[in-house]
Structures are given as structure tokens and as C-alpha cells.
N, C-alpha and C positions, 0 to 999 in steps of 0.2 A: 676483165673482170665486167660482167656485163650487167649496171645496175641501171641502164636505159629500159628494159623492157618492162612493158606494164601490164594489166589485166587483159587489155584490149589485145595485146598482142597472142593472147592465149584462147584455144577457140577447136571446137570439136568440130572432127572432119568425117566425110563419109570414105569409108575405107572400100566401099562396093562390097558387092556379095551377087556370087556366082550360086543360080539355083538350079537344078536337077532332081530327078528323081530319087536320088542315091544321096541327097542333103545338098547342103550349101557348102562353099568354100569363099573365104575371104584371103586374097593375098597384099603383103604391104611388104616394098620393096625401098629402102632408102634410096633416096634421091630422085623419089619419083613423085610418090603421094605427101611424103615427109619429107620436111626440106633442112634432114640431115643424114650420112651416113650411118646404120646400127654400127657400135661395136660391143654393145655387152644387152642381153636380153635376160630378162629374171621375170619371175612371177610367184604373188603371195597368194596363200591358199591356207584354208585350215583355219583363218582368222577368228576368233571367241566374237560370241554377239557383244556387243558395246565395245571391243576394242579398235582402238585408233592406230593408224600406220601414218606415217610420214612424220611431219612436224620438225621440217628444215626447207632449205633453200638451198641452191645450187649456183656456183661462181660464174659456172659457164657451161653446164651440161644440160642438153635439148632431152626432152623426151616425149615419146608417144605413151599415153593410158588406156587399155582398153581393157572393159569387162569381157574377158573370156568366156565368163560365166556367171551368172547371176546377175548381181547389181551392186553399188556404193556411189557414194557421194566423194567429191573432190573438191573443197573448199582452197580456192586460191586467193591470194593477198598480196600486193604489191608496195604494202607498206600505206598507201591512201585510201585501196578500195578491195574490198573482198567479192568474192562470186561463189556461189557453187554450181557444181556440174554434177548432175545427175548420170551417171555411167550404167546403163542395161543393155546395150545393144552390142555383140561381139563385130558388127560392122561398121561402128562407129569407133572413135577413140580423139584423147582429147591431147593437144600439142600441147606442153608445156616448156615456156622458154627459161634460161636462166636468170638466178635474180627475184624468184617469184617465189614466195612460202606456201608451200601445200601440206595440206591435212587430208588423209583419207579415213572415212567415217561410214557408218552405217552400211556394213557390209552387211550382205543375205546369206541365207546360210549355204553353204556350200559355192559360194563366190569365187572367182579365180581373178584376179585383178595382174593380167599382164604389161610388162613394163618393157619397150623399147629404147635406149638411153644411144647419146653419141659418142659418149665417152667411158672405160674402162672404170673399175672401181677406183677413186681417188679420194682417202679421206679429208685432203684439206680443202677441197671443192666443196665440202657440206659448213653450213653454218646452221646451228641445230640451237642457238640460243636467239630466242625470238626478239628482245629487247638488242640484242648485238647486230640482229637483222635490221632492225629498223635505224639506227646508227649508220650502218652498211649502205643502206639505200639513202640515204639523206648527205650522204660525203663527197661531196661533189670536187674533193679536191685532186684524187687521178684519174677522171673522167675523159 
């Protein structure tokens, strides 16, 4: 269980962009630019205006979140500090470490949120109640 990560461990990374007359390409390779092997990829799209996604933390899962199209904000919270990251360029991504509460808000029309995850879906890895999350972050008995 990864309670040790803080907001400071989460950051925007430049994924790079190769430009040609035929368009741009960005390549993401696990264990290269990102600090984990990718076991699952999913994307959010057609998010209605004003809707929020996320609203949870993961015990062990690392993620790379990318605005593949459009823009949105990712609010991260480590139980002590909150920070908002605006994602609006497909060649930049946000590394999100385990034990960090995340909320995705302010989706632009037509935006696509691409997520690369270090683990397969496992419901028990999720913490979906914020008060429980705060207790989880402050419990040092099993660290």
C-alpha cells in the first residue's frame, strides 16, 4: 500500500512530438518515459459539460493521463495539499502515483482523456470515499 506519495511526486512530463508535413506523432513506451509498464489503456470521451470523472484514489496503481484531444483539469489531493493540472496538449502527460485522490473536471467539448495504467482493473485497489481516503493516508500502522 502506497501512502507515502505526495502531490510533489506527481508531475507533467513531455512525451515529445515528432513533426512532419504529414502531421505529428507522439510515442509512449512503458519503462522509458513513464516509470511503469503499461497493463491497461482506456479513454474517456463524450463527457457532458459540467460532468466530473475520477473522485477516487488507487492503493497501488500508477497512471499517465493525457489530453489526447481538447482539454480538462486534473485535481490531485494527497490529504494535505491540492493542486490542479491543466492538460491541453497531446504530447504532455500527467504522472499520477498511488495513494493520490484525483478528480477530472472542466472537460472541453470533444475532449478525449487517454489513460495508461500500471495494473489491470481491480476494484479493491480503488478508494472511492474521501473521508475513508483521509483516514487511509493518515494511518501509519501498516507502513
